[in-house]
C-alpha positions as CSV (number, residue, x, y, z in Angstrom):
1,M,20.5,-75.4,-68.0
2,F,21.8,-71.9,-66.8
3,K,18.9,-69.9,-65.6
4,K,19.4,-66.1,-65.4
5,R,18.0,-64.3,-62.2
6,F,17.9,-60.7,-63.8
7,K,16.4,-60.0,-67.1
8,T,17.9,-56.6,-67.6
9,P,20.7,-54.5,-66.0
10,G,18.4,-52.3,-64.4
11,E,16.8,-55.1,-62.3
12,F,20.3,-56.2,-61.2
13,K,21.3,-52.7,-60.0
14,A,17.9,-52.3,-58.2
15,A,18.2,-55.7,-56.4
16,F,21.6,-54.5,-54.8
17,K,20.3,-51.0,-53.9
18,T,17.5,-52.4,-51.8
19,R,20.0,-54.6,-49.7
20,R,20.1,-53.2,-46.1
21,R,23.5,-52.2,-44.9
22,K,25.2,-53.9,-42.0
23,V,25.6,-51.8,-38.8
24,C,28.5,-52.2,-36.5
25,R,27.2,-53.4,-33.2
26,F,29.8,-51.9,-31.2
27,C,29.1,-48.3,-32.5
28,E,25.4,-48.9,-32.0
29,E,26.1,-49.4,-28.2
30,K,28.8,-46.9,-28.2
31,V,31.6,-49.3,-26.9
32,R,35.0,-48.0,-26.9
33,V,36.8,-51.0,-25.3
34,I,36.2,-54.8,-26.2
35,G,37.3,-56.9,-23.5
36,F,39.2,-60.1,-24.1
37,Y,37.5,-61.9,-20.9
38,N,34.0,-61.5,-22.4
39,D,34.1,-64.9,-24.5
40,R,30.3,-64.9,-25.2
41,V,30.8,-61.7,-27.3
42,L,33.9,-62.7,-29.0
43,R,32.4,-66.3,-30.1
44,R,30.0,-64.3,-32.2
45,F,32.8,-63.2,-34.3
46,V,34.8,-66.5,-34.8
47,N,33.3,-69.4,-37.0
48,E,33.1,-72.9,-36.5
49,R,36.6,-73.5,-37.4
50,G,37.9,-71.0,-35.1
51,K,38.8,-68.3,-37.7
52,I,38.2,-64.6,-37.0
53,V,35.1,-63.6,-39.4
54,A,35.9,-60.8,-41.9
55,R,34.7,-57.2,-41.4
56,R,32.4,-57.5,-44.5
57,V,30.8,-60.5,-43.2
58,S,30.5,-59.3,-39.6
59,G,29.4,-55.7,-40.3
60,N,32.0,-54.2,-38.0
61,C,33.6,-50.9,-38.6
62,A,37.4,-50.6,-39.3
63,F,38.3,-49.3,-35.8
64,H,36.1,-52.0,-33.8
65,Q,37.2,-54.8,-36.2
66,R,40.9,-54.1,-35.1
67,R,39.9,-54.1,-31.7
68,L,38.0,-57.4,-31.9
69,T,40.9,-59.0,-33.4
70,T,43.4,-58.1,-30.8
71,A,40.9,-59.1,-28.0
72,I,40.3,-62.6,-29.7
73,K,44.1,-63.0,-29.9
74,R,44.5,-62.2,-26.4
75,A,41.6,-64.6,-25.2
76,R,43.3,-67.4,-27.3
77,H,46.6,-66.5,-25.5
78,L,45.1,-66.7,-22.2
79,A,43.2,-70.1,-23.0
80,I,39.7,-68.4,-22.7
81,M,38.9,-69.2,-26.4
82,P,40.3,-72.1,-28.4
83,F,42.5,-71.7,-31.5
84,T,40.6,-74.3,-33.2
85,S,37.4,-76.2,-32.6
86,E,37.2,-79.6,-31.3
87,Y,35.8,-81.0,-34.4
88,Y,38.6,-79.6,-36.5
89,R,41.5,-81.0,-34.5
């Protein structure tokens, strides 16, 4: 019924060592300021329900995740971005 993916603990460790580390997109482009007016960039970091995507999922560093969160919240407040999706309402 239940199928094991890894036969030994060594295979388990090897599988997770080969996983590629996510890189912060903003650090790559050397962005210091994330503008709230650029909704195309901000929509990449919001899921279909309107929630801000977590840092471990998006791959952002802590500095840029904090800046991104404030930019999304400002865009929502100024009605540039919706608080929730149309489907969820």
